[in-house]
C-alpha atoms as an extended CHARMM CRD file, in Angstrom:
* protein
*
       120  EXT
         1         1  MET       CA           -119.9730000000       45.8830000000      -97.3880000000  PROA      1               0.0000000000
         2         2  GLU       CA           -118.6600000000       42.5220000000      -98.5220000000  PROA      2               0.0000000000
         3         3  TYR       CA           -115.5650000000       42.2920000000     -100.7060000000  PROA      3               0.0000000000
         4         4  ALA       CA           -115.0160000000       39.5050000000     -103.2310000000  PROA      4               0.0000000000
         5         5  TYR       CA           -111.3340000000       39.1300000000     -104.0500000000  PROA      5               0.0000000000
         6         6  ASP       CA           -110.3910000000       37.7380000000     -107.4750000000  PROA      6               0.0000000000
         7         7  ASP       CA           -107.1100000000       35.8410000000     -107.0440000000  PROA      7               0.0000000000
         8         8  GLN       CA           -106.6060000000       35.8480000000     -110.8230000000  PROA      8               0.0000000000
         9         9  ASN       CA           -106.1100000000       39.6300000000     -111.0470000000  PROA      9               0.0000000000
        10        10  ILE       CA           -102.7860000000       40.8310000000     -112.4680000000  PROA      10              0.0000000000
        11        11  PHE       CA           -101.4360000000       42.0360000000     -109.1050000000  PROA      11              0.0000000000
        12        12  ALA       CA           -102.1540000000       38.6790000000     -107.4630000000  PROA      12              0.0000000000
        13        13  LYS       CA           -100.2300000000       37.0620000000     -110.3180000000  PROA      13              0.0000000000
        14        14  ILE       CA            -97.3400000000       39.4930000000     -109.7960000000  PROA      14              0.0000000000
        15        15  LEU       CA            -97.2810000000       38.6490000000     -106.0750000000  PROA      15              0.0000000000
        16        16  ARG       CA            -97.1480000000       34.9300000000     -106.9230000000  PROA      16              0.0000000000
        17        17  GLY       CA            -94.2520000000       35.5290000000     -109.3490000000  PROA      17              0.0000000000
        18        18  GLU       CA            -96.2840000000       34.5170000000     -112.4040000000  PROA      18              0.0000000000
        19        19  ILE       CA            -95.8040000000       37.9380000000     -114.0420000000  PROA      19              0.0000000000
        20        20  PRO       CA            -92.4990000000       39.8300000000     -113.8100000000  PROA      20              0.0000000000
        21        21  ASN       CA            -92.2340000000       43.3830000000     -112.5020000000  PROA      21              0.0000000000
        22        22  LYS       CA            -89.6100000000       46.0480000000     -111.9620000000  PROA      22              0.0000000000
        23        23  THR       CA            -89.4800000000       46.0520000000     -108.1810000000  PROA      23              0.0000000000
        24        24  VAL       CA            -88.6610000000       49.3550000000     -106.5020000000  PROA      24              0.0000000000
        25        25  TYR       CA            -89.0880000000       48.1830000000     -102.9090000000  PROA      25              0.0000000000
        26        26  GLU       CA            -90.4710000000       45.2160000000     -100.9780000000  PROA      26              0.0000000000
        27        27  ASN       CA            -91.0870000000       44.3870000000      -97.3300000000  PROA      27              0.0000000000
        28        28  ASP       CA            -93.0830000000       41.6990000000      -95.5050000000  PROA      28              0.0000000000
        29        29  HSD       CA            -96.4130000000       43.4010000000      -96.2040000000  PROA      29              0.0000000000
        30        30  ALA       CA            -96.0860000000       45.3370000000      -99.4760000000  PROA      30              0.0000000000
        31        31  LEU       CA            -94.5380000000       45.3020000000     -102.9220000000  PROA      31              0.0000000000
        32        32  ALA       CA            -93.7550000000       48.4550000000     -104.8970000000  PROA      32              0.0000000000
        33        33  PHE       CA            -92.9760000000       48.3420000000     -108.6070000000  PROA      33              0.0000000000
        34        34  GLU       CA            -92.8160000000       50.5950000000     -111.6540000000  PROA      34              0.0000000000
        35        35  ASP       CA            -96.0690000000       51.1660000000     -113.5370000000  PROA      35              0.0000000000
        36        36  ILE       CA            -95.9670000000       49.6280000000     -117.0440000000  PROA      36              0.0000000000
        37        37  ALA       CA            -97.6410000000       52.7380000000     -118.5160000000  PROA      37              0.0000000000
        38        38  PRO       CA            -96.1360000000       55.6160000000     -116.5140000000  PROA      38              0.0000000000
        39        39  GLN       CA            -98.0490000000       58.9020000000     -116.3990000000  PROA      39              0.0000000000
        40        40  ALA       CA            -95.1110000000       60.8510000000     -114.8820000000  PROA      40              0.0000000000
        41        41  PRO       CA            -91.3180000000       60.4400000000     -114.6520000000  PROA      41              0.0000000000
        42        42  VAL       CA            -91.9040000000       58.6400000000     -111.3450000000  PROA      42              0.0000000000
        43        43  HSD       CA            -94.8980000000       56.3040000000     -111.3890000000  PROA      43              0.0000000000
        44        44  VAL       CA            -94.7440000000       53.4980000000     -108.8540000000  PROA      44              0.0000000000
        45        45  LEU       CA            -97.5350000000       51.1990000000     -107.6910000000  PROA      45              0.0000000000
        46        46  ILE       CA            -97.5890000000       49.9730000000     -104.1120000000  PROA      46              0.0000000000
        47        47  ILE       CA            -99.7070000000       46.9160000000     -103.3340000000  PROA      47              0.0000000000
        48        48  PRO       CA           -100.3210000000       45.0510000000     -100.1080000000  PROA      48              0.0000000000
        49        49  LYS       CA            -99.3890000000       41.3820000000     -100.1290000000  PROA      49              0.0000000000
        50        50  GLY       CA           -102.7670000000       40.5350000000      -98.6070000000  PROA      50              0.0000000000
        51        51  ALA       CA           -105.9510000000       39.9400000000     -100.6140000000  PROA      51              0.0000000000
        52        52  TYR       CA           -107.6220000000       43.3550000000     -100.3790000000  PROA      52              0.0000000000
        53        53  VAL       CA           -109.8860000000       44.7100000000     -103.1080000000  PROA      53              0.0000000000
        54        54  SER       CA           -109.7900000000       48.4340000000     -102.3390000000  PROA      54              0.0000000000
        55        55  LEU       CA           -108.5890000000       51.1470000000      -99.9760000000  PROA      55              0.0000000000
        56        56  ASP       CA           -111.6780000000       50.8840000000      -97.7920000000  PROA      56              0.0000000000
        57        57  HSD       CA           -111.3320000000       47.0830000000      -97.6480000000  PROA      57              0.0000000000
        58        58  PHE       CA           -107.6590000000       47.4270000000      -96.6270000000  PROA      58              0.0000000000
        59        59  ALA       CA           -108.4890000000       50.1200000000      -94.0490000000  PROA      59              0.0000000000
        60        60  ARG       CA           -111.2340000000       47.9760000000      -92.5250000000  PROA      60              0.0000000000
        61        61  ASP       CA           -109.6980000000       44.4930000000      -92.5580000000  PROA      61              0.0000000000
        62        62  ALA       CA           -105.9050000000       44.7100000000      -92.7570000000  PROA      62              0.0000000000
        63        63  SER       CA           -104.0240000000       44.1310000000      -89.5330000000  PROA      63              0.0000000000
        64        64  PRO       CA           -102.1810000000       47.0340000000      -87.9170000000  PROA      64              0.0000000000
        65        65  GLU       CA            -98.9020000000       45.3760000000      -88.9870000000  PROA      65              0.0000000000
        66        66  GLU       CA           -100.0530000000       45.2420000000      -92.6220000000  PROA      66              0.0000000000
        67        67  GLN       CA           -101.1620000000       48.8690000000      -92.5430000000  PROA      67              0.0000000000
        68        68  VAL       CA            -97.9050000000       50.0520000000      -90.9810000000  PROA      68              0.0000000000
        69        69  GLY       CA            -95.8630000000       47.9310000000      -93.3980000000  PROA      69              0.0000000000
        70        70  PHE       CA            -97.7400000000       49.4220000000      -96.3420000000  PROA      70              0.0000000000
        71        71  MET       CA            -97.1230000000       52.9780000000      -95.1330000000  PROA      71              0.0000000000
        72        72  GLN       CA            -93.4530000000       52.2150000000      -94.4860000000  PROA      72              0.0000000000
        73        73  ALA       CA            -93.2150000000       50.9490000000      -98.0720000000  PROA      73              0.0000000000
        74        74  LEU       CA            -94.7770000000       54.1890000000      -99.2920000000  PROA      74              0.0000000000
        75        75  ALA       CA            -92.2090000000       56.2140000000      -97.3460000000  PROA      75              0.0000000000
        76        76  GLU       CA            -89.3530000000       54.1240000000      -98.7400000000  PROA      76              0.0000000000
        77        77  VAL       CA            -90.6410000000       54.5290000000     -102.3050000000  PROA      77              0.0000000000
        78        78  CYS       CA            -90.6840000000       58.3050000000     -101.8260000000  PROA      78              0.0000000000
        79        79  ARG       CA            -87.1250000000       58.2160000000     -100.4810000000  PROA      79              0.0000000000
        80        80  ILE       CA            -85.8310000000       55.8830000000     -103.2100000000  PROA      80              0.0000000000
        81        81  THR       CA            -87.4580000000       57.8330000000     -106.0510000000  PROA      81              0.0000000000
        82        82  ASP       CA            -86.4440000000       61.1950000000     -104.5490000000  PROA      82              0.0000000000
        83        83  VAL       CA            -89.7640000000       62.9750000000     -104.9270000000  PROA      83              0.0000000000
        84        84  ALA       CA            -88.6390000000       65.6890000000     -102.5100000000  PROA      84              0.0000000000
        85        85  GLN       CA            -90.2880000000       68.4140000000     -104.6230000000  PROA      85              0.0000000000
        86        86  GLY       CA            -93.6530000000       66.7030000000     -104.1600000000  PROA      86              0.0000000000
        87        87  PHE       CA            -95.7170000000       63.8080000000     -105.3740000000  PROA      87              0.0000000000
        88        88  ARG       CA            -99.2860000000       62.6740000000     -105.8050000000  PROA      88              0.0000000000
        89        89  SER       CA           -100.7050000000       59.5160000000     -104.2490000000  PROA      89              0.0000000000
        90        90  ILE       CA           -103.8200000000       58.1100000000     -105.8990000000  PROA      90              0.0000000000
        91        91  SER       CA           -105.9820000000       55.1500000000     -105.0350000000  PROA      91              0.0000000000
        92        92  ASN       CA           -108.8060000000       54.5720000000     -107.5060000000  PROA      92              0.0000000000
        93        93  THR       CA           -111.7280000000       52.6260000000     -106.0360000000  PROA      93              0.0000000000
        94        94  ARG       CA           -114.4700000000       50.6650000000     -107.8100000000  PROA      94              0.0000000000
        95        95  VAL       CA           -116.4350000000       51.7860000000     -110.8930000000  PROA      95              0.0000000000
        96        96  HSD       CA           -116.8720000000       55.5070000000     -110.1760000000  PROA      96              0.0000000000
        97        97  GLY       CA           -113.2480000000       55.7560000000     -109.0620000000  PROA      97              0.0000000000
        98        98  VAL       CA           -112.1110000000       54.0230000000     -112.2710000000  PROA      98              0.0000000000
        99        99  GLN       CA           -110.3110000000       51.1600000000     -110.5250000000  PROA      99              0.0000000000
       100       100  ASP       CA           -108.8280000000       48.9270000000     -113.2260000000  PROA      100             0.0000000000
       101       101  VAL       CA           -107.3680000000       46.1340000000     -111.0800000000  PROA      101             0.0000000000
       102       102  PRO       CA           -109.4340000000       44.7120000000     -108.2000000000  PROA      102             0.0000000000
       103       103  HSD       CA           -106.4830000000       44.5750000000     -105.7900000000  PROA      103             0.0000000000
       104       104  TYR       CA           -105.8570000000       47.6010000000     -103.5700000000  PROA      104             0.0000000000
       105       105  HSD       CA           -103.0080000000       49.7000000000     -104.9190000000  PROA      105             0.0000000000
       106       106  MET       CA           -101.6110000000       53.1670000000     -104.4370000000  PROA      106             0.0000000000
       107       107  HSD       CA           -100.0620000000       55.1270000000     -107.3030000000  PROA      107             0.0000000000
       108       108  ILE       CA            -97.1260000000       57.3960000000     -106.4280000000  PROA      108             0.0000000000
       109       109  LEU       CA            -96.5230000000       59.9520000000     -109.1760000000  PROA      109             0.0000000000
       110       110  GLY       CA            -93.8570000000       62.6410000000     -109.2450000000  PROA      110             0.0000000000
       111       111  GLY       CA            -90.6890000000       63.8430000000     -110.8580000000  PROA      111             0.0000000000
       112       112  ARG       CA            -92.3210000000       66.9140000000     -112.4710000000  PROA      112             0.0000000000
       113       113  GLN       CA            -94.9680000000       69.5340000000     -111.8000000000  PROA      113             0.0000000000
       114       114  LEU       CA            -98.3290000000       67.7930000000     -111.9520000000  PROA      114             0.0000000000
       115       115  GLY       CA           -101.4840000000       69.6080000000     -113.0350000000  PROA      115             0.0000000000
       116       116  ARG       CA           -104.6480000000       69.8340000000     -111.0000000000  PROA      116             0.0000000000
       117       117  MET       CA           -106.4260000000       66.5160000000     -110.5600000000  PROA      117             0.0000000000
       118       118  LEU       CA           -109.9440000000       67.7670000000     -111.1300000000  PROA      118             0.0000000000
       119       119  GLN       CA           -111.1500000000       70.8050000000     -113.0000000000  PROA      119             0.0000000000
       120       120  GLY       CA           -113.9820000000       72.9770000000     -111.6830000000  PROA      120             0.0000000000
């Protein structure tokens, strides 16, 4: 599969500093920031700094250092936000996955009991 990255997406603009964000954590390979429309008391988005469209694109083409850096950012977000009672990580992908922004991102949600994701 080929991936066409749109460098005008909102997350690319955030990475370039064109749009402000409430940063939770940042390292060389990832940026984590508060979601502007939180669905739980803790709702943080983690994005790679590289131009990846989706989870499968990131998994296929990101370097090992980028992948490790992303996962380290995820661990730090969980520590910083103290989701010790549990959390949900979600990565929506393409049309059927209802991906709104064409830049790979992981949602970390927690801070309360979350209902089942899918019914039935």
